[in-house]
C-alpha positions in Angstrom: 0.0 0.0 0.0 1.5 3.4 -1.1 1.6 6.4 1.3 2.3 10.0 0.7 5.0 10.6 3.4 8.2 8.9 4.3 8.8 8.7 8.1 10.5 6.5 10.6 10.5 6.8 14.4 13.4 5.6 16.6 13.2 5.4 20.3 16.5 5.2 22.1 16.1 4.3 25.8 19.0 4.0 28.2 18.1 1.9 31.2 20.6 2.5 34.0 19.7 -0.6 36.0 20.3 -2.8 33.0 23.3 -0.9 31.7 21.7 -1.2 28.2 20.7 1.1 25.4 17.5 -0.3 23.9 16.5 0.9 20.5 13.1 0.5 18.7 12.8 1.5 15.1 9.4 1.8 13.4 9.2 2.1 9.6 6.8 1.3 6.8 7.2 -2.3 5.5 6.8 -1.2 1.9 9.6 1.4 2.2 12.0 -1.1 3.8 11.2 -3.7 1.1 11.8 -1.1 -1.6 15.2 0.0 -0.2 16.3 -3.6 0.4 15.6 -4.4 -3.2 18.3 -1.9 -4.2 20.8 -4.1 -2.2 19.6 -7.5 -3.0 16.8 -8.1 -5.7 14.6 -10.5 -3.6 10.9 -10.8 -2.9 11.1 -10.0 0.8 7.4 -10.3 1.8 8.0 -9.5 5.4 5.5 -11.2 7.8 4.0 -13.4 5.0 4.3 -17.2 5.0 6.5 -16.8 1.9 9.0 -14.3 3.6 12.3 -14.8 1.9 14.8 -16.7 4.2 17.4 -13.9 3.7 15.0 -11.1 4.6 16.1 -10.8 8.2 19.8 -10.8 7.5 19.6 -8.2 4.7 17.4 -6.0 6.9 19.8 -6.3 9.8 22.7 -5.4 7.5 20.8 -2.3 6.3 20.0 -1.2 9.8 23.7 -1.7 10.8 24.8 0.5 7.8 22.3 3.3 8.6 22.1 3.6 12.3 25.1 4.5 14.4 25.2 5.2 18.1 28.2 6.8 19.9 28.4 6.9 23.7 30.9 9.6 24.9 32.3 9.7 21.4 32.8 5.9 21.0 30.8 4.0 18.4 28.9 1.1 19.9 28.0 -2.3 18.4 24.4 -3.2 18.7 22.6 -6.6 18.6 19.7 -7.1 16.3 17.1 -8.7 18.5 14.4 -9.1 15.8 11.4 -7.6 14.2 7.6 -7.6 14.5 4.7 -6.2 12.5 2.8 -3.2 13.8 -0.9 -3.5 14.7 -1.9 -1.6 11.6 0.0 -4.2 9.5 1.7 -1.4 7.5 4.7 -1.0 9.8 7.6 -2.9 11.0 9.2 -2.6 14.5 12.8 -3.7 14.8 14.6 -4.0 18.1 18.3 -3.4 18.7 20.3 -3.4 22.0 23.7 -2.2 23.1 24.8 -4.0 26.3 27.3 -3.1 29.0 26.9 0.7 28.8 27.8 2.4 32.1 26.8 6.0 32.9 27.7 8.5 30.2 27.5 12.2 29.4 26.8 12.3 25.7 25.1 10.1 23.1 25.2 10.7 19.4 22.7 9.1 17.1 23.0 8.9 13.3 20.0 7.7 11.5 20.0 7.8 7.7 17.4 5.1 7.2 15.6 5.4 3.8 17.3 8.7 3.0 19.2 6.9 0.2 15.9 6.5 -1.7 13.5 9.2 -0.5 14.4 12.8 -0.6 11.6 13.7 1.7 12.4 11.1 4.3 12.2 12.3 7.9 13.5 10.2 10.8 12.3 11.1 14.3 14.5 10.2 17.2 13.3 10.2 20.8 15.9 9.7 23.6 15.0 8.7 27.1 17.2 7.9 30.1 15.3 5.6 32.5 11.8 7.0 32.1 12.8 10.6 31.6 12.7 12.2 28.2 16.0 13.8 27.2 15.7 14.8 23.5 13.4 14.8 20.5 14.7 15.5 17.0 13.6 15.2 13.4 16.4 14.2 11.2 16.5 15.0 7.4 18.7 14.3 4.5 21.9 16.3 5.2 21.1 16.5 8.9 21.0 12.8 10.0 23.0 13.0 13.2 22.4 14.6 16.6 24.6 14.8 19.7 22.8 14.9 23.0 24.3 16.1 26.3 22.7 14.3 29.2 
């Protein structure tokens, strides 16, 4: 199903008690399938019984190439925990986690998801520490990175 706007939302949540940065990315399934076809010409069919066996690994690789998180200036590796379909069946939630993150003073988030195929793509990032909101930004092409002081 086509839509008139191109938007993603990324929630970055640091949980002090778990020493983990948990990341949830919400995008439109059709946009993800379209961008992944530029990498690997497959019929992805996310969440269908005929989902391609490589869909998850190509998607993970794409996320890894377009999302970067730095804690106190040091790039962090994240684990891809998986994906699930949104209630409206048009969206895809993907879950990432960075473990063993002790207290820090800055976090920098780069999110260039889908900006390689949509000029009007906007990526919202929302940053929370424990349950306290710290930052909210809308990233656009040419401005896909924000540094947040905590």
